[in-house]
N, C-alpha and C positions, 0 to 999 in steps of 0.2 A: 362429509365436508360441508360446512356451513358458510354462508356468505353474509358479510356485514357491510353496512354502509358507513357507520361510524366506527372509529377506532376503539376497540374494547379494552381500554386500559385496565379494567378490573381483572382481566386475565393475567396480567403481570403479577398482581397481588396473589391470585390463586396459585399461580405457578410457584412463586417463591414460598408461599405458605406450605406447599406440598413437598418442597425440596428437602431431601434428606441432608441433614447437617453432618459433615464429617467430624471425626474427633478433633478437638482443638489441639493445636501444636503448642509447644512451650513458648516459642517466639511468635509475635504477631507477624503475619504475612501481608504484603501489600495488596490492596486492590490494584487492578491493572486496567488502564484504558489505552488501547492502541488506536490512534487516529490515522487512517489511510486516506490521503488525498489522491485524486485521480488525474493523471497527466500534468501534475504541477511541476514546472521546470525548476532546475537547480537555482536559477536566478530570479524566481518569482516572488521570493520573500525579501522584504527590505533588509533583514539581517543578513541575507546572502547577496546583497548588492542591488536589489531593485530600487529604482529611483522614481518611477512613474506613479507609484502609490506606496502607502505605508501599511505594514502589518503589525500594529503595535502589540497585540496580544502574543503572537508567536515570537516577536522580537523580545518581549519581556520574559517569556519562558526561556529563550536562548540566553538571556543575560543572567537569569537566576538558576539556570540548569546547565546541562552539558550540550554543547553544540558540536556536531560532527562535520568535518570538512570533507572527509573521504569515505562517506557512507554510500552504499549502492543498493539499488533496487534488485529484485530477484531476476528481472528480465527487462526487456525494452518494450514489451506490451503487457497488457493487463493480466490475462489469465495465468500464464506461466510465472509471472512475478508473484502473484498471490499464492500460487501453489508452493513456491519456495518459502514464503512467509509461513504458511500453514504447516508445512512438513519438515522444515529445517534442512531441506535438500536443495542443492544447486540444480541448474537446468540439465545437467548431464545425468541426473538421477531421478528427477521428478517425472511423474506420469504425464502431467500437462506441460508440454513444451512449446505450445503455440496457441493462439486463439482458434476457436472453432467449436464444434459440438463435442465437447469433451469435459469430463468432470473427474474429481477425485473419487476413488473407489472404496466404498465401505468394506471393511474387513481386510483391505490390503494397505491402503494409505493410512498413516496415523497422524493426526493433527495435534497442534498444541492445545486446542480446545479439549480434546479427549484426555490429554495428559493432565491438564489443570482440573478438569472435572473429576477425574479419579482422585485427585489430591484434595477434594472438598471445595473447589471453587464453583460458584454459579457462573455459567458461561452464556454470553449473549453476543449476537451479531446484528447490527442495525445498519441498513443501507443496501449496498451493492454486494451480492453474494461473492465471497472470495473462495468458493469451493468448486465453481464450474464456470465455463464461459457462456455457453448457451445450453441450458438444461430446463426441462419441465418437471424435474423430480422434486416434488413438494416436501418430501421427507428427508432430503439429503442433509439439511442443516442439523437435524436431530441425530441422524446416523453418524455424522462426523463430529459429534461432541458438543453441539450447542443446545443448551436448555431452552433458549429463546431466540427467535429470529423474526425480524420484520424488514421487508424490503423487496428487492428485485431478485428473482431467481436467475435471470439471464442478463448478460451484459448488453446484448442488443436492445433489450427493453430499457435498460438504464441509460441509453443514449438520449432519452427524452425526460424532461423535468415536470411534465404534467401527465403522469401515467393514468391509464384507465383502470388499472388494478395493481395491487401489491399483495404480497403473501405474508401471512403470519403463521409461525409454527410455535406452539406452546407445548413443551414436554411431549413432542411427537404428534400432536394433533394440529392439523393445518386448517386455516380458514383463508378465504379470499376476501380482500377488502376492496370494494368497488368504488370508483370515483366517476360517476356517470357524466359529470360536467367537465371532465378533463378531456382534452383533444390533442394530447402529445406535446404540441408546441405552445398551446395556450390552455387556460382553464381556471378552475377555482382553487385547486389544491396543489401548491408547489411542493415537489417531493422533498426538498431540503427542509422546508417547514415541517413536513410530516415526520421526517426522521429526527429532527431536533426535539419536537414535542414528545415523540415516543421515547427518546433517550432520557429526557427529563423525567418522564413518568417511571421509566425503569430505574433510574438512580434513586428516586424517592422511595420506590418500593424495596429495592435491595438494601437500602440503608437501614431498614428496620430489622434486618436479619443479622445473625452473628457471623455467618460464613463470608469469606472474601469473594470478590467477583472479578471476572475477566470480561471486558467489553471491547469488541472490535467495532469501532465506529467507522464504517466504510462509506465515506462521502462520495457523491458523484462529482463534486466540484474539484477541479475546474475543467472537466471533460466537455467537449462539444456534445450537445448543441450549445451555442452561445445564448444563454437564457438565464436571467435573474430578474427578480421584481424591480420595479421602477426606482424604489428608494435607494438601490445600490448603484444604479446607472447614473442617476441625477448628479452626484458630486463630480463625475468625470465628463459630463456632457460639455462639448465645446473645447475640451482640452487637447483633443487629438485630431489629426487630419484623417477623417473617416473614409472608408470605402464601403460600398453596398455589397452585402452577401445575399445571394438568392436562396430562397427556401427550397430545399430538396429533401434528402433524408433528415438533415439537420435543420434547425430553425433558421430562417432568413432574418436579417436585421440590417438596418442602415447605420447602426452604431456598434460595430463589432469590437472596436477597441475599448470604448467606454464600458461595454457589456462585460468583456473579459476582466477588465480592472475591477468591475463590480463583483464578479464571481469570486475573485481571489480575496478581496476585502470582506465579502460575505463569509467565506470560509474562516477567515481570521476571527470575525465576530462570533461565529458559531463556537469556536474553541473558547472564546471568552465567556460565552454563556455556560458552557460546561464547567469551566473553572469557578465561576460564580456560584453555580449550584453545589459543587463539591464543598465550597466554603460554607454555604448555608446549611448543608447537611452534616457538617463536621467531619467530612471525609478527606479534606485536603492533605492533612499531614501523613496519611497512610495510603495515598494513591499515587502510583507511578503512572505517568503519562508519557508515551512515546509517539512522536509525530514523524511521518515519512510520506513520500509519494510512491506510487506503484511503478512509475517509469518516468522517462524524461518528457520534455515539453513537446507538444503536438504541432503538426500542421494539418489541422482537420476542422471541419465545420466552418470553413472560411477564415479561421484564425491562422496567423503566421507568427511563429515564435520570434522571428527577426524583428517584429514590431517593437517588442519590449526587451529584447536581449534576454529572453526567458531561459536560455541555457547558460547565461552568464558568460564566463570565459571559455566555456567548453565547446567542443566540436559536435555538431549534429544534434539529434533529438530522438524522439520516439521512432522506433524501428531501426535505429542505428545501434551498433555495439561500441561506437565511440563514446567518450565520456558523457556527452550531452544526452545520450539515450538511456544511460543506466545510473549515472551518479545522481543522488537524491539529497535534498535537505533532510536532516535528521536532528531532532531535538529530544533529549531525555530530561524529564522534569519530575522531581520528587522532593518537595520542600523538607529541609532538615536532613536529608539522606544523600542527595547528589549535590556535591559542591559545585558552585558556578565555575565554568571554565570552557575551554575548547580543546578538541582532540583531533589529530590527523591520523588516528588509527584507521587503517583500511578495514572496513567491515561491510557486510552485506545482510540483506534482510533475513537470510537463513540463519543468522546468528541470534535472531530474536527468540526462536524456539528454545534453545538451551538456556538463554538468559532468563526467560520467564520461568522456566521449569526450576532453575536453581533458586530464584527468589521465592518461589512458592513451596520449596521443599518437595517438589514433585519428582517422581521416578519414572524412567523409561529405560528399556533394555535394548532397543534397536539402535543401529548405527545411523548417524546423521552427519551432514557436512558442516553444520554450524558449530561455533565455539562461543561459550558464555562470555558476555561482556560485563559480568558482575564486578570483576576487579577494577575495570575502568569506571563503571558507574559509581561504585561506592568508595573508590580510592584505597582499596586494601587488597593485598595479595598480588601475585604476578599474573599479568594478562597473557593468556595464550594467544598466539598469532597464527594466521594461516600461512601455509607454504605457498598457496596461490589462491586466487579467486577465479572462478570459471563461469562463463556464460555460453549458451548457444541459442540460435534463433533460426526459425524454419520458414521464414518468408524471404522474398527478394533473393532467391538463389541459395539461401542458407549461409549462416555466419557463425563464427566462433570468436571468443575473446578470452584472454587470460591476463590477469595482473599478478606479477611476481615482484614483490618489493615495490620499487617505483617504475619497473618496466611494464609496458602494456603491449600485448600482441593482439592483432586483429587479422582475421582471415575471412575472405569473402568467397562466394561461389562454391560453397562446400558441398552442395548437392550434386554437382556435376564433375568437380575436379578434386580428387583425393589429394593432389599435390599442389593445390592452389597456394600462391605465395603468401607469406606472413608479413604484415606490416609491423614495424616495431617503433615504439615511442618511449621516451624517457619522461615520465610525468613530472619528475622533480624540476626539469628544465623546460618542459614543453607540455603543460597541462591541456593546451588546445589541440594537441596532436596534429601539428602543422608539418612536422619534419619527420618523414619516414627514414629511420637510420638503420634499417635491417642489414644493409650491405656492410655496415661498419662493425656489426656485432654478431657474427655468425654463430658463436657459441650460445648466446642468449636466444637466438632464433631456434636453434636446435632444441634447447631446453623447453621452450614454449611449444614447439611442435610435438615433443614427447608428451607434455601435459595435455595438449588437445586430444591426443590419441588415448591417453590413459584415464582421463578424468570422466569420460562419458561411457554410459552403457548404451548399446544400440537399442533403438525403440522401433517397434513394428510400424507405427504410424508416422514416425518422423525420421526417415533414414537420411544419412549422408553418403556421399560417394565412397568414403572409406569403409563403410559397412558392407559393401558388396564384395564377394569372394573374388 
């Protein structure tokens, strides 16, 4: 293992030059960029109703692409949500079902990166690892299908925007990139600047090859710490009634509201930088971009989602299985292929796996929970729909949630009570889940109770009371 002070962009070119090119298929396949925001609320984009700031780039993508109103994250916290994205499995079947020291398992879990790589795609992940919560396995990205990785191995390290080190894996060889002038809360190198620069170098290098690419751009924004360079805070200074946030694990600031606004608008700007580069490289017309968040809006690092109505009209936020904890903004953008529009199709991030596989002409033989969204994206064929969507969560006493049509069931205290009551909501009439109508619809409650029992496989590390004999 070697250590570098400067980012060795030349390794990107070396990697791509050595990459084996798969046999070309008859039809061109799209390049794919999946942009994963971190803790971005359903109501944090102006196209989803935010009025305290504007997100013109993502708004433009929504106007020219397909905007989803009923798209869901894989979970209500980071690691299990990303596991669902990577594997095409919902929380009842994924290995990672909570945050903690846990990772996807080489040789057992199959990722979309592995499937696309076998189909001839060059695969890259830049930013926050979406394969583990807290791991020190420097080879995991390569083992799980990524030809290239640059970023944080552990989510705890990704809590800070001025890291002392990041990791780069090039075709299975790892280097540590040191930033000696960074001190976690302050420093010389802001991590989002590093990730954007690395992504720009990657796109420039991969554009010189004939094979398509899959890039997972896993931004830290807008996760706590509340931290963004001054140029992004200044436009919002004095616009909000601020409160002081003390510095503890996360960064302290006297301008938390202006800082958060700056973080979201910075994320929007980053997306614009990627769009501009795709245009410069001649890649725009054959690149699919999908934008989502990994879970709902947070109350962390001194931030309060109520400040900006970050959950929009939805109840709750991060760590809840109410809509505010799991429903996500989602935009699919592919000029000339995806017609502008909006859809209320209920979908979840485990649908991304089969969608990308179908577009790439990639094959896989194992069963997954996801359904391809290609008919909806391309406006052709019949869109398969889910019988239900399922989530479980293993903090705060354990929780389960099921969506069937417009019905939504939520159950709390699952770790101690196998017969805990189920709350029932009709999302078509009550998207804010204010009125529990379980007593009026016992048949629907019974159906949801059955799904909650049947949808999940017991997990040795994440038991519910119902798993006990």
